[in-house]
N, C-alpha and C positions, 0 to 999 in steps of 0.2 A: 374760285371754282364754281360757285352758284351762278355768277354772271355768264361764265363760259357755257355752263349746262343749259341755261335758259336760251342762250343764243343758238346752241345746237338744236334745241327743241323747235325753234322757229324754222330751222332749215331741213330737218329730217323727219322721218316717220316710219312706222311699221304696222303691218297688218298681216292677215292670213287669208287663205282662200280655199275654196272648194271647187270641184268640177263644175258645179252649177254657176259659180261666179264667172268662170271662163266662158261658159256657153252664153250666159246672159249678156255679158259685155261684148262678146264677139259677134253674136248673131243679131244684136240690137232688137230683140223681140219686144213688141209693144203689146201689153195686155190691158184691155179696158174692162173695169169692174164697176159695178154699181152696188150701193149699200154694203160696203165692205164690212166684214165681220172683224171684231177685235181678236177673237180666237178662231182658228181654222183647224178643222180635223178633216183630213183627206180620206176618201174611201178607196183611193187608188194607190197610195203609198204602202210599201210593204211593212215598214216598222210602225209601231203605235206612237206617232209623233203629233204633238200639238204645236201649231205655230202661233206665237204671241206677236201680234203686229204692233206698229207704233200707235195705232188707234187705241188699242187696249192699254198701252202704257200711259196714255193721257187721262185715264179714268180715275187715277188716284194721284197722290202727291208724287210718288215715284222718284224720290230724291236720289236713291242709289239702287243698285241691282238687287240688294236684299229686300227692298221694299217694292219690287216690281211684280210680286206674285200675289198681292193681296186680293186680286179679283180673279185668281186662277184656282179652280177646284183641285187641280192635280198636285199642287204644292201646298204643304202646311207650313205656316210661318209662326214661330214662337220666339219669345225673348230668351236669351241664354242665361241671363243673370239679372240681379236687381240693381246693378250699378252702371254698366257700360252702355245700356241702350242697344246692344248688339242683337240683331235678329238672326235666328238660326232657321234654316229650312230643312224640311223632311220630305222624302218621297217614298211611297210604299211602306211607311212605318219606320224608315231608317233615316238617320241623321245625315247631314251633308258630306261627311267624309266618305260615305259609300256611294255618293253621286259623282260621276265624272263631270267637272265643270270646266268648259272650254270657252275661249274667246276666239271666234273665227277659226274653230277647229284646232286650236293650240291649247293644251292644258294650262289653266290659269290659276284657279283657286285650289291650291294643294300645298302640303307641307307647312311651312311657316305662316302662310297666309290663310290657313283653314279657318281660323276663328273670326277674323275681321275682313277677309279678302272681298267678300261680296259688297261691302260698303265702300270699296275703293273704285268702283265703276259708276260714275254718275248716270242717272236714268236718262237724261237728255241725249247722251251719246249713243244710246241703243237704238238700232233700226228694227231689230226683231229678235225673238228668242225662240229656239226650238227645244221642246221638252219631249224626250223620248223615254217612255217607260220600259223597264226591263233591261236586258243586256244590250249594251251599245254596240257600235261597230268596232271590229278588230283594227280598223285603220287608225283609230284614235288611241289605242293602247289597251293594256290588260287590267286596269284598275277599276273600271266601271263594274258595279254590282247591282244597284237598284235602278240605275238609269243614267241618262246624260242630259245636261243642260248646256246648250251652245248659244252664245250671244254673238249676234252680228252687229257691228258698229256701223254708223252712217258712213257710206262710201263717198269719197271726195267727188267722184264723177256724177253723183246724184244729189249732192248737197246744194243748198241755196247759199247765196253770197253772205248772208248774215242772219243769225238767230240769237235772241236774248230771252232768257228765262230768269225771273226774279221770284223769290219765295221767302215767306216769313211765317212763323207759327207762334202760338201762345206759349210754347215751351222754350221760347227765346232762341230758336234755331233759325238762322238766316242763310240763304244760298243765292249765289249768282252764277249763271251759266251763260257763256258766250261762245258762239261758233262763227268762225270766219272761213270762207271758202273762196277759192279763186281758180279759174281755169287758166292754166299757164299756156297751153297750146292745144292743138287738136287732139293730142294724145295724153297730155299730162294735166292732172288736177291735184290740188293740195287743200287740206283743211287744218285749221288750228282750233283746238278745243281748249277753253280755259274754264276751270271750275273752282269755286271757293265756297266754303261753308264755315260757319262758326256758331257756337252756342255760348252766349255771353253772360247769362244770368243764372243764379242758383235757384233751383226749385226743389221743394220738399213737401209734396202734396199730402203725404201720409204721416207727416210729423214724427218720423223715426230718427231724425237727426242726420240722415244721409241724403245726398243728392239723388234725386230720382233719375236724372239723366246727366251725363258728364259735361263739364265745360270742355270746350275743344275748338280746334280749327283745322281745316284741311285746305291745301292748295294742290290742284291736280291739273296738269297741262299735258296735252298730247298733240303731236303734229303728224299728220298722215299724208302720204303721197301715193297716187295711183297712176299707173301707166296702162293704157289699153289701146291696142292697135288692131282693129278688125281686119286690116289688109294683110298683116303678117301672122296674126294669131298669137302674138305675145301679150301677156298681161303680167304686171308686177305691182306689188304693194310694198311700202316701207312705212314703219311706224316707230316713233320715239316718244317715250312718255316718262314724266317725272311726277311723283306724288310724295307729299309730306303731310303726315297726319299726327295730331297730338291730342290726347285726351287726359283730363284730370277728373277724378271722382273720389268719393269717400265722404267723410263727415263734413258738415257745413263749415266748421271752423278750421278745417285742415288748410294749412299754408305750406306748400311744398318746400319753400326756401327755409322754413323754420322747423317743420315737423317730419321731413323725409327720414325714414328709417329710425324714427323714435316712437315712443308710446304716448306722446302728447295727445295726438289725434290720429285716427286711422285714415289713410289716404292711399291713392294709387295714381300712377301716371303711366301712360302707354304712348311711346313715341315711335313712329314707323316712318322710315324713308325707303322709297322704292323707285327703281329705275328699270324700265322695260324697253327692249329693242327687239324688233322682229322684222323679218323680210319674207317675201314670197315671190317666186318666179314661176310662171306657168306658160305653157305653149300648147296650143291646139293645132294639130297637124292639118295642113292645107288639104282640102277636099276630103278630109276624114274628121268631121266634127265630133264623132264619137270617140276619138282617140286623143289623149292629152297626157302631158307629163307635168308634174308640179314639184317644187322643192321649197320646203318651209324651214326657216331657221328662227330661233328665238332665244334671247338671253335676258335674264332677269336677276336683279340684286335686291333682296328684301332684307332690311335691317330693322329689327324691333328691339328697343330697349325699354324694359318695363319693370315695375314692382307693384305688389299688392300687399299693402301693410308692410310686414317684415319679410315677406316672400319676394325674392328677386328672380325675374325670368328674362333672359336675353337670348335672342336667336337671330342669326344671320344665315340666309340661304342664298347661295349663288347657283343658278341653274342654267343649263344649256339644253335645248331641245332641237332636234333636226329630224325631218321627215321627208322622204322621197317617195312619190306616189306616181304610178303609171296606170292609166285607165284605157281600156280598149274593149273589143268585142271578140267573140269566137263565132266565126261564120256569118252571123247576122246580129241585129240589135236586140234580139230576144235573149241573147247570151252575152252578158257583160261581165267584166271582171276588173278588179283593182288589186294591184300588188305593189309591194315596196319594202323599204327598210326604214327603221328609225333608231335614233340614239338619244338617250337621256342621261344627263349628268347633274347630280345635286351634291353640293358641298354645304353641310350644316355645321355652323359654329354655334353650339347650344350650351347654355349654362343655366342650371336649376339651383338657385341659392349657392352660386359660385362653384357648383359641382359640374365638371366638364363631361358632357355626354355627346360631344361632337362626333361626326362621322361623314364619310363620303359614300354616296350611292351612285352606281351607274348601271345602265342596261343597254343592250343592243337587241333588236328584234326584227324579224321578217314576217310579213303577213300576206295572205291571199284571200280575197273575198270574191265569190262567184254570185252573180245576180241573174236569175232567170225570171222573165216576165213574158207571158203569152199575149200581153196587150189586150186581154179580155177579162178573165176571171181569176187566174192563178198566178202567183209569183212567190219567189222565196229568195232569201239571201243566206248563203252558207259561207261562213268565214272561219279562219283559224290563223293563229299566229304562234310562232315559236320564239321565246325570249330567253336570253341569258342575263341574269342579274348577279352582281358581285356578292350579294347577301342572300338572295332568294334562290339562287341556282338556276338551272335550266328547267323550263316548264312550258306546257302547251295550253293555249286558251282557245276553246271552241265557242262559236256563237251561231245561232240560227234564228231567222225570222221568216215566218210563213204568212201569206195573205191569201184569202179566198173570198170571192164575191158570190154567195149562193144565189142571190136574186137581186133585182134592181134596187139600187140605193142602199145596199147593205154590205158589210165587210166583216169577216171573221179573221182574227189574227191569233197567231201563236208565236211565242218566242222562248228560247232557252239559252243559257250561257253561263260561263264560269268566269269569276273574277278573282284576282289575287292582289294583295296590297300589303305594304309594311305600315303599320299603324304608328303615327307620330303622336304618342300618347300624351305628351306634355303640351305640344302646340294645339292639339285638338281639344284639350280639356282645360284651357287656361282659366275658365270661369271658376274652377275649383281652387285656384290659388287664392281667391278672395274668400277664404274661410280659414278655420283653425285646423282643417284636416291635414294629417300627415300623408305623404305619398309613399307607397310601398309597392315594389315590383317583386312578385313572388317567384317568378321564373328567372333563371340565371343562365341557361344554356341556349337561349334563342339567338337569332341573328341581329335583332334590333332591340336595344334596351334589355336584352335577355329574353325577349318574346319572339315566338315564331310568327311568320306572316299569316295574315288572315286569308282564308279561302272560303268562297261561298258560291253556291249555285242559285241562279234565279230563273224561274220559269213562270209563264203566265199565259192567259188567254183573254181575248177581248172581242166583243161583238158590238157593232154600231149599226143602227138603222135610221135612215132619214125618211121622213114621211110628211104628209099633209094632215093637219088637224084643224077642222073647221075652215079649211081653205088657206091656212097659214103654215109657214114652214116650221117643222119641228124635227127633233132628233133625240134619240136615246142611246146610251152606251152603258154596257156593264162589262167590267173587267175584274179579273182575279189574278193576283200574283203571289207567289210564295218564294221566299229566300231561305235557304237552308245553309247554315254555316258548318263547314267541315272543321274549321278552326276559327277562333275569334279572339281578339285582344279584349277581354272583358274589363269594363270599367265598373268596379263594384262599389256602390255607395249604399248597399243594402245590409252590409255587415255591421258597421259602426258609424255614428255621426261624427266621430273624431278622426276618421281616416278614410282614404280611398285606396283601394287595392287594384292593381293591374296584374292579370294573369291570363294564361291561355285557357280556352274553354275546356272544361272537363264535364261533358254531358251534352245536352241539346240546346241549341239556340236557333230560333226561326222567327220569321216575320210574315204573317199572312195579311194581305191587303185586298179588300173588296170595295169597289166603288161603283155606284149607280148614278149616272147623269141623265138629266132631262132638260132639254132646252126648247123654248117655244117663242116664236114671234107672235105675241098676243094680238097686236094690231100693227099696222105699218109704223116703224120707228120705235115700237115698244117691245123690248125683248126681255125674256125671263130665262135665267140660268140657275139650275139647282143641282145639288149633288148630295148624296149620302155616302159616308165612308166608314168602313168597319175595319179596325186593326186588331189583330191577335198576334202580339209580339212577345215572346217569352224567352228568357235566358236562364240557364242554370248557374246560380251563384253559389258561393260557399254555404250560405244559410238557407238555400232552397231555390226553387224555381219561381220567378216572379215575372209579371208583366213588365215590359221595359219602362223604366221610370219616366215620368213627365210626358207620356204618350197617351192621349185620349183614345179609348177604345171605340167610341162613337163620335162622329162629327157630322153636322149638317151645314151646308153652304147654300146661300141664296144671293143672287145678284140680279138687280133690275136696272135696266138702262132705258132712257127715253131721250130722243132728240127731236126738236121741232123741224119743220121743213126749212130748208135754206132759202132765205129771201134775198132781196136786193143787196149786192155787194158782199154776199157771203154771211150775212147776219144769221145767228142761230143760237138757240138755248140747248144745253145738254145737261141731263140729270142722271146721276148714278148713285145706287144704294147697294151696299154689301152687308150681309149679316153672316156671322159664323157662330154656331152653337157647338160647344165642346162638352162632352161627357166627362165623367170623373176620370182622374188620372192617378196612377200608382205614384206615390211619393217616396223618396228615399227614407230609409229607416232613421227615426229620431227617438225611439222608445227609451233609450238609456239616458237621454237628457233630463234635466229637471223639468217638472210638469209644465212650467211656464214657457219652456223652450222646445216643447214637443209639437209636432204636427200630426194630424190624423193619418191613417194608412192611405186614404184616398182623398183627393181634392174634391170640392163641390163642382157641379156642372155650372156653366155660365155662358153668356152670349156677349158678343162684341159686334157693334154696328158702326159702319163707316159710310160717309156720304160726301158727294161732291157736286157742285153746280158750276157749269162753265158757260160764260157768255162770250160768243164770238161776234165781234163788231165788224170784222172784215176778214178777208183771206190773210191778212198780215198782223192782226192784233186781236188778242182775247184775254179775258180775266177769268180766274177761277177761285172758288171759295169752297172749303171743305172742312170736314171734321172727322176725327178718328176716336173710337170708343165713346161715341156720343151718349151711350147709356151710362157712362161713368162707372163701369165696373172696375174694382181694384182688388187685388189680392190682400186679404186681411193682414197677414203677417209675412211681409216680403223678406225681411232680414231677421234671422235668429240671432239672439245675443247682441242686438244693436246697442244696448246700453253698456256692454262690456266687450268691445270689438277685439280686444287682445286676450279674451278669455277662451276657454275650451269649447264653448258652444256656438261661436260665431260662424255664420254660414249665409252667404248671399246667393247661393247657386240654386236654391230650391224654388224656382219660379215657374208657376203654371198658368199665370194670368197677368194682365197689365198691371204695372206699378203706378204709372203717372196719372191715370184717369183720363178725363176729357182733354182733347187737344184739337184746336182749330187752327186753320192755316189759310193763307191767301197768296195769290201770285199772279203774274202776268207773263204772257208770251208775245214776243214781237219778232216779225220776220221782214227781211228785205229779199224779194224774189228776183 
């Protein structure tokens, strides 16, 4: 079976597309840019979107998608627990389940993949990332609440014949990425991506008897095909992908063959196998480049078998997604619209300690989005969709984005929209299985696990001004967003350290996010990027209203990059430094634990610094060396009850800071053009 699968991977591929893909490939537009920025904020786009380019992704180790946001002030990156090394992202003060995460405009990290899915996309595969704050487009679904992150993978038609990236770090993590690309004909191109990573040695830097990072290995293979015919207007993508990921963590002396499901030593294994297949077919009408039709289809099978000590959690999700999109104009190109239909099917086979909570979800929806742009100062996007979900019923989702340019090099934006989603409370909170907490759902009459669906409104305003400071380029941005929950699946760790409660909101829950950015080109090739973020996020729990746990109210971000002039044969030095300061964070309640297993109400503030140096020897070869957490800050007590992991006070989920300490890495990149 595996040989057959690998053979198919070499032959087939899947991808997705947007209207912009069709236009770019069809019109063969050539854009010449100098001194390209790693992060791009347009003053002409209607939505508040930041483009993260491939240049930005090279500024850090960027081993997977979860680690691609370390130098981006719009996304907050935190560890989800003390064991798995999994990084969780937040936007506008809300965790990743409230962010719609898509891969080439097809929903990707959702449901069963919510906890670890961001680590399943290698960073070298990524061409660019679009980060949209606030309500997303209705074209992509109804689940987006705090924003959308869309990843574009490297296109076969643009790829080079061969790319190699090798990486190794002091925490015994090693990676190898290879890209093979071939142009089959004038219209067909294909790419084969092969990724492998492994962590082979045990590390316990804080001497608590537990691994700081899991042992593990991953194999990830993708084959992509692209067809583009500018003469006929037809574009198509195919993509086939196979991923197998295994993690082992727990106490240093844990042996899974001997100790699995015993109380000899505490341990955990997480084994995930995933198959993805997607296709896209698009057509741009002849003599009408503003009019096109696209059809997307995607199938995925995600199978996770796992246990955390004596807690067992298995989930298999089989999903099908289909989207038909028609783009055109009304009278002239100032009035554009997109309309279409989509269908989603999810079959969950889910077992929590052998208790069956399986279900089938499906939905069908129709959407219409109108875009007005006067090509001067004012534009807006008004969209709505009507969906019928077998569990959530029939409902309407409105979204609005408005842009106004009051004067030169400035932009004022406003957005508002509604989102609705069914919370997968077990898949999204797997970190809590690695504790002695009991899981209790207080509601019984809801549609999913006894809970009613989450409903929230998000609205915000943003202002950006570009200007010259001492003759150099500079820009500043201030934005404010608020999310109000009409209903929420509350994850309550504030009531007791021995349990986690799930129930629907009875009271108020909101998240306010204020961000101020200032960016300056200090001298040629030396750039400064800074940001201050303030989060006021509160939820009504059974025991009172509290700041959302493990969310710093104040954060400062600084990034400095410098590159020397490119000399003969492309030789160049690149330097990058990033610092994050996090203020105190509300910690889950531990007051009823014995004194030695208690944590304070709030964490201390701290700073984390990362740096990287890259030496480019030619246009085809470069070496890089970097460090993360070079200040060596570590959380004092990462695991409660570490000396008695099967006792009532054991908890690995209260993580507000790094566990491992300093980590250094090195790698190389080699290309054949």
